[in-house]
C-alpha positions, -999 to 999 in steps of 0.1 A, spaced: 208 -522 -42 243 -517 -22 250 -494 1 281 -491 -24 262 -483 -54 236 -460 -32 271 -440 -27 283 -439 -61 248 -425 -74 243 -399 -43 246 -368 -64 264 -353 -36 295 -381 -31 296 -371 -71 303 -337 -68 326 -345 -37 345 -364 -59 347 -345 -92 358 -319 -68 389 -335 -52 395 -350 -87 397 -319 -104 434 -309 -123 418 -277 -145 414 -247 -135 406 -229 -104 369 -212 -125 365 -240 -139 358 -263 -104 340 -230 -90 317 -232 -122 311 -269 -114 301 -265 -80 277 -237 -94 263 -256 -121 257 -286 -92 242 -268 -70 218 -246 -96 206 -286 -108 201 -299 -76 181 -266 -71 196 -261 -42 191 -221 -34 214 -210 -6 241 -238 -18 238 -220 -48 246 -184 -39 276 -192 -15 296 -210 -44 279 -180 -67 301 -160 -42 328 -174 -44 332 -174 -83 324 -140 -80 350 -133 -64 378 -156 -80 367 -139 -113 378 -105 -103 410 -113 -82 398 -118 -49 405 -147 -23 377 -166 -20 373 -158 19 382 -123 28 399 -114 59 406 -83 81 437 -78 61 420 -76 23 437 -47 8 412 -13 2 398 -25 -32 393 1 -59 358 12 -71 360 -9 -101 363 -41 -81 335 -28 -60 308 -22 -88 321 -55 -101 314 -74 -70 284 -58 -61 266 -66 -96 280 -103 -94 265 -103 -61 231 -90 -69 231 -113 -98 235 -145 -75 213 -127 -53 185 -127 -77 190 -162 -93 190 -178 -55 160 -153 -44 134 -169 -76 149 -202 -74 129 -203 -32 101 -179 -43 96 -209 -67 97 -235 -37 73 -220 -19 98 -205 2 84 -170 5 99 -149 32 137 -168 25 137 -158 -11 130 -125 -2 158 -116 21 180 -123 -12 158 -101 -35 153 -74 -17 189 -61 -24 178 -64 -60 153 -34 -55 132 -52 -83 90 -54 -65 78 -62 -98 98 -96 -104 89 -104 -71 52 -93 -74 55 -118 -103 71 -146 -92 45 -146 -61 15 -140 -87 20 -176 -87 19 -186 -49 -18 -198 -40 -19 -180 -3 -29 -207 25 -35 -217 63 4 -224 59 17 -196 41 -6 -164 50 16 -151 73 48 -150 55 33 -138 25 14 -110 45 45 -104 56 65 -98 18 27 -85 2 13 -59 25 39 -47 55 70 -50 30 52 -31 -2 58 -58 -27 16 -59 -36 -3 -44 -7 -39 -52 -25 -30 -88 -21 -14 -88 7 -45 -68 28 -70 -89 9 -53 -117 25 -57 -106 56 -90 -100 50 -93 -134 44 -80 -150 70 -81 -129 99 -114 -110 89 -123 -76 93 -114 -66 124 -77 -72 119 -73 -59 91 -94 -28 99 -62 -27 129 -35 -36 103 -49 -3 84 -51 22 111 -13 7 130 0 1 95 -9 13 60 -26 47 75 7 66 74 21 46 38 18 61 6 -17 72 -10 -10 47 -34 -16 18 -5 -38 35 10 -56 32 -17 -56 -1 -27 -61 -14 10 -92 5 11 -103 -6 -19 -103 -39 -10 -121 -29 26 -148 -15 7 -153 -39 -16 -154 -71 9 -176 -49 37 -200 -39 11 -211 -74 -3 -212 -90 28 -235 -60 44 -253 -65 11 -256 -97 9 -270 -104 42 -297 -76 39 -306 -95 8 -312 -128 32 -327 -107 56 -352 -89 34 -360 -124 12 -370 -142 48 -394 -114 59 -407 -104 26 -402 -107 -14 -365 -114 -26 -351 -79 -38 -348 -78 -74 -307 -88 -89 -304 -55 -96 -306 -33 -66 -280 -19 -45 -278 -18 -7 -295 15 -11 -326 2 -38 -330 -25 -5 -327 -4 25 -347 30 7 -375 9 -7 -376 -12 25 -375 16 59 -386 -15 81 -357 -32 74 -329 -12 98 -360 -9 123 -360 -12 163 -329 -9 161 -319 -33 138 -283 -41 119 -259 -70 99 -227 -64 106 -205 -47 135 -213 -12 130 -182 4 141 -167 -20 109 -189 3 89 -179 31 107 -142 21 102 -152 10 65 -169 42 55 -138 64 72 -111 47 52 -126 48 20 -125 85 20 -94 81 0 -111 66 -30 -112 79 -60 -134 56 -89 -173 67 -94 -178 29 -82 -164 34 -52 -175 62 -40 -210 56 -51 -207 21 -26 -192 41 2 -217 65 5 -246 40 4 -228 28 36 -234 60 46 -274 56 38 -271 20 57 -256 42 86 -278 68 90 -307 44 95 -295 29 125 -307 31 157 -283 61 171 -269 41 200 -250 27 169 -243 62 153 -209 68 170 -192 104 167 -166 110 146 -133 136 144 -137 169 128 -153 177 103 -169 144 107 -181 144 142 -217 142 129 -202 112 115 -226 94 86 -243 128 72 -209 146 73 -193 111 49 -228 116 28 -222 150 19 -183 141 14 -189 113 -12 -219 136 -26 -195 162 -40 -167 138 -50 -202 120 -69 -207 156 -80 -237 154 -64 -252 186 -41 -210 202 -47 -219 239 -37 -243 229 -12 -218 204 3 -186 222 -2 -204 256 21 -208 230 52 -173 223 49 -158 252 43 -181 263 70 -162 235 94 -123 248 81 -134 278 93 -148 272 124 -135 246 138 -107 251 163 -72 241 160 -60 243 196 -84 217 199 -95 196 171 -63 194 152 -61 204 113 -84 179 96 -111 207 89 -87 224 70 -75 195 55 -108 176 44 -121 211 26 -84 218 5 -83 180 -3 -121 185 -15 -114 211 -35 -84 201 -50 -109 170 -61 -137 189 -78 -113 204 -99 -110 235 -79 -67 234 -76 -58 273 -69 -88 279 -46 -72 252 -26 -38 267 -24 -56 298 -13 -81 283 12 -49 265 29 -23 293 28 -45 316 42 -60 292 71 -31 267 85 -22 282 116 10 300 123 26 267 142 25 245 112 57 246 92 57 247 58 77 219 58 46 200 64 23 215 40 42 222 10 41 189 -4 4 184 -6 4 222 -21 29 215 -45 7 186 -62 -24 202 -64 0 235 -78 9 205 -101 -28 194 -111 -35 232 -109 -7 234 -140 -20 205 -162 -55 225 -161 -33 253 -178 -27 275 -146 10 272 -134 3 304 -107 1 279 -78 37 277 -72 41 314 -68 17 315 -47 39 283 -30 70 307 -31 53 337 -22 41 315 12 73 299 18 89 333 17 66 352 41 76 319 67 110 328 58 114 289 50 144 288 32 142 245 22 107 248 18 113 279 -7 139 258 -26 120 225 -27 92 247 -45 114 269 -64 128 240 -78 94 219 -93 95 257 -110 130 251 -128 142 235 -159 158 201 -150 
């Protein structure tokens, strides 16, 4: 093919020629440019062309300058709407091309995480793109469960625990639950498989329906003489992180992990923070309570901790744990009363009231609205007008 015929068939040459020869309206010329970039699947150029078209349609110069007059609210609204539509189209195009973080930068202003989540669902996570996918899915909160699972898949349990503690531990409860479920399922499945292989290599293979607890309970010799099957620090971290979970099957798995931990040699049973200093027995009791087993005895254990642990030395973790347990077992008013009665004077109401309001809403759904009054009285006694307003707001009609 001659260089002349190649030049004629080149799309860029064609659009440049069309632009040079344009003799219609300016808007039609820009529309032609937009359509060209759309057909050529050039998302960044498409955005810039659409930006020009938006400015043309609302009567602005194509290139903004420092002397541009102040725009009316209506013009600003039209400009913003047009640019967001351009961001959406270009961002979608980039994601479909597998250009994950570039696409996200365009779609972030749109604020439609569900759109991003659905688009990325069709993008497989690979060694090449896992860093970008984790950045968007996990760190930007688009799909925490899938992003965290990719950390487990590509970087292993140790790194995933570090990511949780350094990044996710301060995120919303929903995010922590999404990641915690991934970690628990991953670790429990891996440990169960290794225990099954160990037993099979030394004895009759366990039955297909035997759980981790069934296997170690019926064969206590498995963990004798200091044996273990996975990193014991990962075990304790998984037990701790799983405490935010709520589904019965998840709580059962976490409880089974505590039973495995209790059979480890004492050198592998590391102490935790209050009220879980006696780590595996305390967490075993904790998960038993949430599973509806030995509830009263378990609550008394955590109540004693909450009332006796020195908050100056160990913080308010024991109080928070007991209050949370009362809430989760269906005693919300008792939880509010204990929190108000036990929280140290140096803890500002602003740190406590959000949790108490959540508990009060649970009580309201159970038919008792008195929790809000108790919170209002608490804020009044502490002379905290801002927290009082937040608590009172929850009781007023919209």
